[in-house]
Biopython code that builds the backbone (N, CA, C, O; Angstrom):
import numpy as np
from Bio.PDB.StructureBuilder import StructureBuilder

atoms = [
    (1, "MET", "N", (24.845, -36.990, 31.715)),
    (1, "MET", "CA", (25.508, -36.653, 30.474)),
    (1, "MET", "C", (24.522, -36.576, 29.315)),
    (1, "MET", "O", (24.522, -35.621, 28.539)),
    (2, "LYS", "N", (23.681, -37.607, 29.216)),
    (2, "LYS", "CA", (22.701, -37.653, 28.139)),
    (2, "LYS", "C", (21.728, -36.494, 28.260)),
    (2, "LYS", "O", (21.327, -35.907, 27.255)),
    (3, "ASP", "N", (21.347, -36.160, 29.490)),
    (3, "ASP", "CA", (20.436, -35.033, 29.715)),
    (3, "ASP", "C", (21.087, -33.718, 29.330)),
    (3, "ASP", "O", (20.430, -32.832, 28.784)),
    (4, "ASP", "N", (22.387, -33.586, 29.614)),
    (4, "ASP", "CA", (23.109, -32.365, 29.243)),
    (4, "ASP", "C", (23.175, -32.209, 27.727)),
    (4, "ASP", "O", (23.008, -31.107, 27.205)),
    (5, "ALA", "N", (23.412, -33.287, 27.038)),
    (5, "ALA", "CA", (23.477, -33.258, 25.574)),
    (5, "ALA", "C", (22.111, -32.920, 24.993)),
    (5, "ALA", "O", (22.009, -32.155, 24.034)),
    (6, "ASN", "N", (21.067, -33.492, 25.575)),
    (6, "ASN", "CA", (19.709, -33.222, 25.123)),
    (6, "ASN", "C", (19.340, -31.758, 25.370)),
    (6, "ASN", "O", (18.728, -31.107, 24.523)),
    (7, "LEU", "N", (19.718, -31.260, 26.532)),
    (7, "LEU", "CA", (19.444, -29.860, 26.866)),
    (7, "LEU", "C", (20.192, -28.925, 25.928)),
    (7, "LEU", "O", (19.639, -27.921, 25.478)),
    (8, "LEU", "N", (21.431, -29.245, 25.635)),
    (8, "LEU", "CA", (22.224, -28.439, 24.706)),
    (8, "LEU", "C", (21.606, -28.460, 23.316)),
    (8, "LEU", "O", (21.562, -27.434, 22.638)),
    (9, "GLN", "N", (21.132, -29.619, 22.891)),
    (9, "GLN", "CA", (20.496, -29.752, 21.578)),
    (9, "GLN", "C", (19.215, -28.909, 21.517)),
    (9, "GLN", "O", (18.960, -28.228, 20.524)),
    (10, "GLN", "N", (18.422, -28.962, 22.577)),
    (10, "GLN", "CA", (17.185, -28.172, 22.626)),
    (10, "GLN", "C", (17.490, -26.676, 22.632)),
    (10, "GLN", "O", (16.814, -25.889, 21.970)),
    (11, "THR", "N", (18.511, -26.303, 23.385)),
    (11, "THR", "CA", (18.905, -24.891, 23.445)),
    (11, "THR", "C", (19.386, -24.408, 22.083)),
    (11, "THR", "O", (19.056, -23.300, 21.662)),
    (12, "THR", "N", (20.148, -25.217, 21.411)),
    (12, "THR", "CA", (20.637, -24.869, 20.074)),
    (12, "THR", "C", (19.468, -24.722, 19.104)),
    (12, "THR", "O", (19.422, -23.780, 18.313)),
    (13, "ARG", "N", (18.527, -25.658, 19.172)),
    (13, "ARG", "CA", (17.348, -25.601, 18.302)),
    (13, "ARG", "C", (16.533, -24.331, 18.574)),
    (13, "ARG", "O", (16.102, -23.647, 17.645)),
    (14, "LEU", "N", (16.331, -24.030, 19.850)),
    (14, "LEU", "CA", (15.581, -22.818, 20.206)),
    (14, "LEU", "C", (16.305, -21.557, 19.742)),
    (14, "LEU", "O", (15.682, -20.602, 19.276)),
    (15, "SER", "N", (17.615, -21.571, 19.877)),
    (15, "SER", "CA", (18.410, -20.428, 19.430)),
    (15, "SER", "C", (18.262, -20.209, 17.929)),
    (15, "SER", "O", (18.136, -19.074, 17.472)),
    (16, "LEU", "N", (18.277, -21.295, 17.168)),
    (16, "LEU", "CA", (18.094, -21.199, 15.714)),
    (16, "LEU", "C", (16.695, -20.690, 15.377)),
    (16, "LEU", "O", (16.527, -19.881, 14.464)),
    (17, "GLN", "N", (15.693, -21.163, 16.115)),
    (17, "GLN", "CA", (14.321, -20.694, 15.877)),
    (17, "GLN", "C", (14.189, -19.214, 16.178)),
    (17, "GLN", "O", (13.511, -18.487, 15.452)),
    (18, "VAL", "N", (14.832, -18.764, 17.245)),
    (18, "VAL", "CA", (14.794, -17.342, 17.586)),
    (18, "VAL", "C", (15.467, -16.529, 16.486)),
    (18, "VAL", "O", (14.960, -15.480, 16.089)),
    (19, "ASP", "N", (16.594, -17.005, 15.996)),
    (19, "ASP", "CA", (17.288, -16.307, 14.897)),
    (19, "ASP", "C", (16.402, -16.225, 13.661)),
    (19, "ASP", "O", (16.351, -15.192, 12.994)),
    (20, "GLU", "N", (15.701, -17.321, 13.357)),
    (20, "GLU", "CA", (14.790, -17.323, 12.207)),
    (20, "GLU", "C", (13.652, -16.326, 12.412)),
    (20, "GLU", "O", (13.266, -15.615, 11.485)),
    (21, "LEU", "N", (13.127, -16.281, 13.616)),
    (21, "LEU", "CA", (12.041, -15.332, 13.910)),
    (21, "LEU", "C", (12.515, -13.889, 13.793)),
    (21, "LEU", "O", (11.799, -13.035, 13.271)),
    (22, "VAL", "N", (13.711, -13.623, 14.273)),
    (22, "VAL", "CA", (14.266, -12.276, 14.171)),
    (22, "VAL", "C", (14.434, -11.883, 12.703)),
    (22, "VAL", "O", (14.104, -10.764, 12.311)),
    (23, "ALA", "N", (14.946, -12.806, 11.900)),
    (23, "ALA", "CA", (15.110, -12.531, 10.466)),
    (23, "ALA", "C", (13.750, -12.296, 9.809)),
    (23, "ALA", "O", (13.609, -11.407, 8.970)),
    (24, "GLU", "N", (12.750, -13.096, 10.192)),
    (24, "GLU", "CA", (11.398, -12.939, 9.636)),
    (24, "GLU", "C", (10.809, -11.585, 10.016)),
    (24, "GLU", "O", (10.188, -10.921, 9.186)),
    (25, "ILE", "N", (10.998, -11.178, 11.255)),
    (25, "ILE", "CA", (10.496, -9.874, 11.713)),
    (25, "ILE", "C", (11.147, -8.748, 10.928)),
    (25, "ILE", "O", (10.474, -7.800, 10.523)),
    (26, "LYS", "N", (12.454, -8.846, 10.712)),
    (26, "LYS", "CA", (13.154, -7.822, 9.923)),
    (26, "LYS", "C", (12.576, -7.737, 8.514)),
    (26, "LYS", "O", (12.336, -6.648, 7.992)),
    (27, "GLN", "N", (12.355, -8.911, 7.904)),
    (27, "GLN", "CA", (11.794, -8.941, 6.545)),
    (27, "GLN", "C", (10.390, -8.353, 6.527)),
    (27, "GLN", "O", (10.039, -7.603, 5.616)),
    (28, "LEU", "N", (9.588, -8.689, 7.530)),
    (28, "LEU", "CA", (8.225, -8.149, 7.599)),
    (28, "LEU", "C", (8.229, -6.637, 7.783)),
    (28, "LEU", "O", (7.369, -5.945, 7.240)),
    (29, "ARG", "N", (9.175, -6.128, 8.533)),
    (29, "ARG", "CA", (9.280, -4.676, 8.718)),
    (29, "ARG", "C", (9.626, -3.982, 7.407)),
    (29, "ARG", "O", (9.088, -2.920, 7.092)),
    (30, "VAL", "N", (10.531, -4.596, 6.645)),
    (30, "VAL", "CA", (10.892, -4.035, 5.339)),
    (30, "VAL", "C", (9.680, -4.046, 4.413)),
    (30, "VAL", "O", (9.391, -3.056, 3.741)),
    (31, "GLU", "N", (8.977, -5.173, 4.384)),
    (31, "GLU", "CA", (7.786, -5.289, 3.532)),
    (31, "GLU", "C", (6.706, -4.309, 3.970)),
    (31, "GLU", "O", (6.036, -3.701, 3.135)),
    (32, "ASN", "N", (6.538, -4.156, 5.270)),
    (32, "ASN", "CA", (5.528, -3.235, 5.788)),
    (32, "ASN", "C", (5.849, -1.796, 5.384)),
    (32, "ASN", "O", (4.963, -1.052, 4.964)),
    (33, "ALA", "N", (7.112, -1.412, 5.512)),
    (33, "ALA", "CA", (7.512, -0.063, 5.115)),
    (33, "ALA", "C", (7.251, 0.153, 3.627)),
    (33, "ALA", "O", (6.790, 1.218, 3.216)),
    (34, "SER", "N", (7.551, -0.860, 2.834)),
    (34, "SER", "CA", (7.308, -0.768, 1.397)),
    (34, "SER", "C", (5.822, -0.617, 1.101)),
    (34, "SER", "O", (5.429, 0.189, 0.258)),
    (35, "LEU", "N", (5.002, -1.391, 1.792)),
    (35, "LEU", "CA", (3.554, -1.310, 1.582)),
    (35, "LEU", "C", (2.992, 0.033, 2.034)),
    (35, "LEU", "O", (2.083, 0.569, 1.400)),
    (36, "VAL", "N", (3.520, 0.577, 3.114)),
    (36, "VAL", "CA", (3.080, 1.897, 3.579)),
    (36, "VAL", "C", (3.412, 2.948, 2.519)),
    (36, "VAL", "O", (2.576, 3.794, 2.200)),
    (37, "ASN", "N", (4.621, 2.896, 1.976)),
    (37, "ASN", "CA", (5.007, 3.840, 0.926)),
    (37, "ASN", "C", (4.135, 3.673, -0.315)),
    (37, "ASN", "O", (3.718, 4.655, -0.928)),
    (38, "GLN", "N", (3.867, 2.436, -0.673)),
    (38, "GLN", "CA", (3.030, 2.162, -1.843)),
    (38, "GLN", "C", (1.622, 2.703, -1.622)),
    (38, "GLN", "O", (1.031, 3.303, -2.520)),
    (39, "ARG", "N", (1.090, 2.489, -0.423)),
    (39, "ARG", "CA", (-0.256, 2.974, -0.104)),
    (39, "ARG", "C", (-0.303, 4.494, -0.172)),
    (39, "ARG", "O", (-1.259, 5.061, -0.701)),
    (40, "GLU", "N", (0.719, 5.157, 0.357)),
    (40, "GLU", "CA", (0.760, 6.620, 0.300)),
    (40, "GLU", "C", (0.771, 7.108, -1.141)),
    (40, "GLU", "O", (0.098, 8.081, -1.481)),
    (41, "GLY", "N", (1.535, 6.429, -1.982)),
    (41, "GLY", "CA", (1.571, 6.787, -3.397)),
    (41, "GLY", "C", (0.219, 6.593, -4.061)),
    (41, "GLY", "O", (-0.208, 7.418, -4.868)),
    (42, "LEU", "N", (-0.452, 5.501, -3.720)),
    (42, "LEU", "CA", (-1.766, 5.236, -4.310)),
    (42, "LEU", "C", (-2.805, 6.246, -3.822)),
    (42, "LEU", "O", (-3.687, 6.647, -4.581)),
    (43, "VAL", "N", (-2.704, 6.653, -2.571)),
    (43, "VAL", "CA", (-3.628, 7.667, -2.049)),
    (43, "VAL", "C", (-3.433, 8.986, -2.789)),
    (43, "VAL", "O", (-4.400, 9.655, -3.151)),
    (44, "GLU", "N", (-2.172, 9.351, -3.010)),
    (44, "GLU", "CA", (-1.880, 10.580, -3.764)),
    (44, "GLU", "C", (-2.403, 10.476, -5.191)),
    (44, "GLU", "O", (-3.014, 11.413, -5.705)),
    (45, "GLU", "N", (-2.160, 9.332, -5.829)),
    (45, "GLU", "CA", (-2.617, 9.133, -7.202)),
    (45, "GLU", "C", (-4.140, 9.201, -7.276)),
    (45, "GLU", "O", (-4.694, 9.780, -8.210)),
    (46, "ARG", "N", (-4.803, 8.619, -6.307)),
    (46, "ARG", "CA", (-6.272, 8.636, -6.268)),
    (46, "ARG", "C", (-6.774, 10.071, -6.145)),
    (46, "ARG", "O", (-7.727, 10.455, -6.824)),
    (47, "ALA", "N", (-6.144, 10.859, -5.289)),
    (47, "ALA", "CA", (-6.560, 12.250, -5.112)),
    (47, "ALA", "C", (-6.394, 13.027, -6.427)),
    (47, "ALA", "O", (-7.254, 13.829, -6.792)),
    (48, "LYS", "N", (-5.296, 12.786, -7.123)),
    (48, "LYS", "CA", (-5.078, 13.461, -8.403)),
    (48, "LYS", "C", (-6.129, 13.045, -9.434)),
    (48, "LYS", "O", (-6.640, 13.877, -10.183)),
    (49, "LEU", "N", (-6.443, 11.749, -9.462)),
    (49, "LEU", "CA", (-7.446, 11.273, -10.414)),
    (49, "LEU", "C", (-8.833, 11.833, -10.093)),
    (49, "LEU", "O", (-9.597, 12.164, -10.999)),
    (50, "ILE", "N", (-9.152, 11.937, -8.816)),
    (50, "ILE", "CA", (-10.432, 12.534, -8.426)),
    (50, "ILE", "C", (-10.479, 13.995, -8.882)),
    (50, "ILE", "O", (-11.499, 14.464, -9.387)),
    (51, "GLU", "N", (-9.376, 14.699, -8.699)),
    (51, "GLU", "CA", (-9.313, 16.098, -9.124)),
    (51, "GLU", "C", (-9.473, 16.217, -10.645)),
    (51, "GLU", "O", (-10.210, 17.077, -11.126)),
    (52, "LYS", "N", (-8.786, 15.360, -11.395)),
    (52, "LYS", "CA", (-8.908, 15.384, -12.857)),
    (52, "LYS", "C", (-10.332, 15.051, -13.292)),
    (52, "LYS", "O", (-10.866, 15.660, -14.219)),
    (53, "ASN", "N", (-10.930, 14.095, -12.626)),
    (53, "ASN", "CA", (-12.297, 13.699, -12.943)),
    (53, "ASN", "C", (-13.257, 14.862, -12.703)),
    (53, "ASN", "O", (-14.144, 15.122, -13.516)),
    (54, "GLU", "N", (-13.079, 15.544, -11.605)),
    (54, "GLU", "CA", (-13.932, 16.700, -11.295)),
    (54, "GLU", "C", (-13.755, 17.801, -12.334)),
    (54, "GLU", "O", (-14.730, 18.412, -12.772)),
    (55, "LEU", "N", (-12.521, 18.049, -12.722)),
    (55, "LEU", "CA", (-12.252, 19.062, -13.748)),
    (55, "LEU", "C", (-12.914, 18.674, -15.069)),
    (55, "LEU", "O", (-13.514, 19.517, -15.736)),
    (56, "ALA", "N", (-12.807, 17.406, -15.443)),
    (56, "ALA", "CA", (-13.440, 16.934, -16.677)),
    (56, "ALA", "C", (-14.960, 17.084, -16.591)),
    (56, "ALA", "O", (-15.599, 17.482, -17.564)),
    (57, "ARG", "N", (-15.540, 16.768, -15.428)),
    (57, "ARG", "CA", (-16.980, 16.910, -15.254)),
    (57, "ARG", "C", (-17.417, 18.360, -15.407)),
    (57, "ARG", "O", (-18.437, 18.647, -16.033)),
    (58, "VAL", "N", (-16.642, 19.269, -14.834)),
    (58, "VAL", "CA", (-16.961, 20.693, -14.959)),
    (58, "VAL", "C", (-16.892, 21.127, -16.417)),
    (58, "VAL", "O", (-17.753, 21.871, -16.887)),
    (59, "ARG", "N", (-15.873, 20.667, -17.133)),
    (59, "ARG", "CA", (-15.744, 21.027, -18.552)),
    (59, "ARG", "C", (-16.900, 20.470, -19.387)),
    (59, "ARG", "O", (-17.446, 21.157, -20.251)),
    (60, "VAL", "N", (-17.262, 19.213, -19.115)),
    (60, "VAL", "CA", (-18.376, 18.610, -19.855)),
    (60, "VAL", "C", (-19.674, 19.361, -19.552)),
    (60, "VAL", "O", (-20.465, 19.630, -20.456)),
    (61, "ASP", "N", (-19.889, 19.695, -18.292)),
    (61, "ASP", "CA", (-21.084, 20.473, -17.936)),
    (61, "ASP", "C", (-21.105, 21.816, -18.660)),
    (61, "ASP", "O", (-22.153, 22.266, -19.122)),
    (62, "ALA", "N", (-19.934, 22.453, -18.754)),
    (62, "ALA", "CA", (-19.849, 23.736, -19.450)),
    (62, "ALA", "C", (-20.159, 23.556, -20.940)),
    (62, "ALA", "O", (-20.860, 24.379, -21.529)),
    (63, "MET", "N", (-19.647, 22.501, -21.543)),
    (63, "MET", "CA", (-19.930, 22.237, -22.964)),
    (63, "MET", "C", (-21.418, 21.986, -23.179)),
    (63, "MET", "O", (-22.002, 22.479, -24.144)),
    (64, "ILE", "N", (-22.017, 21.234, -22.298)),
    (64, "ILE", "CA", (-23.453, 20.961, -22.415)),
    (64, "ILE", "C", (-24.246, 22.256, -22.314)),
    (64, "ILE", "O", (-25.199, 22.471, -23.063)),
    (65, "SER", "N", (-23.849, 23.107, -21.392)),
    (65, "SER", "CA", (-24.546, 24.402, -21.254)),
    (65, "SER", "C", (-24.388, 25.235, -22.505)),
    (65, "SER", "O", (-25.354, 25.851, -22.956)),
    (66, "ARG", "N", (-23.194, 25.270, -23.080)),
    (66, "ARG", "CA", (-22.987, 26.031, -24.318)),
    (66, "ARG", "C", (-23.808, 25.449, -25.467)),
    (66, "ARG", "O", (-24.394, 26.190, -26.256)),
    (67, "LEU", "N", (-23.848, 24.126, -25.555)),
    (67, "LEU", "CA", (-24.639, 23.488, -26.615)),
    (67, "LEU", "C", (-26.126, 23.803, -26.451)),
    (67, "LEU", "O", (-26.820, 24.063, -27.434)),
    (68, "LYS", "N", (-26.601, 23.781, -25.234)),
    (68, "LYS", "CA", (-27.991, 24.124, -24.986)),
    (68, "LYS", "C", (-28.275, 25.570, -25.339)),
    (68, "LYS", "O", (-29.333, 25.893, -25.878)),
    (69, "ALA", "N", (-27.304, 26.454, -25.024)),
    (69, "ALA", "CA", (-27.471, 27.879, -25.355)),
    (69, "ALA", "C", (-27.488, 28.056, -26.875)),
    (69, "ALA", "O", (-28.309, 28.810, -27.397)),
    (70, "LEU", "N", (-26.599, 27.377, -27.583)),
    (70, "LEU", "CA", (-26.587, 27.456, -29.051)),
    (70, "LEU", "C", (-27.904, 26.915, -29.616)),
    (70, "LEU", "O", (-28.460, 27.486, -30.554)),
    (71, "GLU", "N", (-28.392, 25.834, -29.054)),
    (71, "GLU", "CA", (-29.602, 25.223, -29.526)),
    (71, "GLU", "C", (-30.812, 26.141, -29.337)),
    (71, "GLU", "O", (-31.706, 26.193, -30.182)),
    (72, "SER", "N", (-30.824, 26.848, -28.239)),
    (72, "SER", "CA", (-31.967, 27.741, -27.970)),
    (72, "SER", "C", (-31.911, 29.008, -28.829)),
    (72, "SER", "O", (-32.940, 29.660, -29.010)),
    (73, "HIS", "N", (-30.767, 29.366, -29.349)),
    (73, "HIS", "CA", (-30.629, 30.538, -30.212)),
    (73, "HIS", "C", (-30.936, 30.246, -31.664)),
    (73, "HIS", "O", (-31.012, 31.168, -32.476)),
    (74, "THR", "N", (-31.111, 28.995, -32.005)),
    (74, "THR", "CA", (-31.374, 28.666, -33.415)),
    (74, "THR", "C", (-32.820, 28.398, -33.668)),
    (74, "THR", "O", (-33.205, 28.108, -34.801)),
]
sb = StructureBuilder()
sb.init_structure("model")
sb.init_model(0)
sb.init_chain("A")
sb.init_seg("    ")
for serial, (resi, resn, name, xyz) in enumerate(atoms, 1):
    if name == "N":
        sb.init_residue(resn, " ", resi, " ")
    sb.init_atom(name, np.array(xyz, "f"), 0.0, 1.0, " ", f" {name:<3s}", serial, name[0])
structure = sb.get_structure()
């Protein structure tokens, strides 16, 4: 009898632990999906910033060339 009660108690405890693990896995999956989406957004934002930076560099180079041309004409 005592062994049956102990076994039932252990089984109940294990069942609760499994339920907790399942809940934790679900939460981790939600967090992982969120992080994947966030990373994709950051990758897109980085690409846009790189493009803007390149455009700004081209414009600055063009301004420098024009200034040098003006300077050589004076």
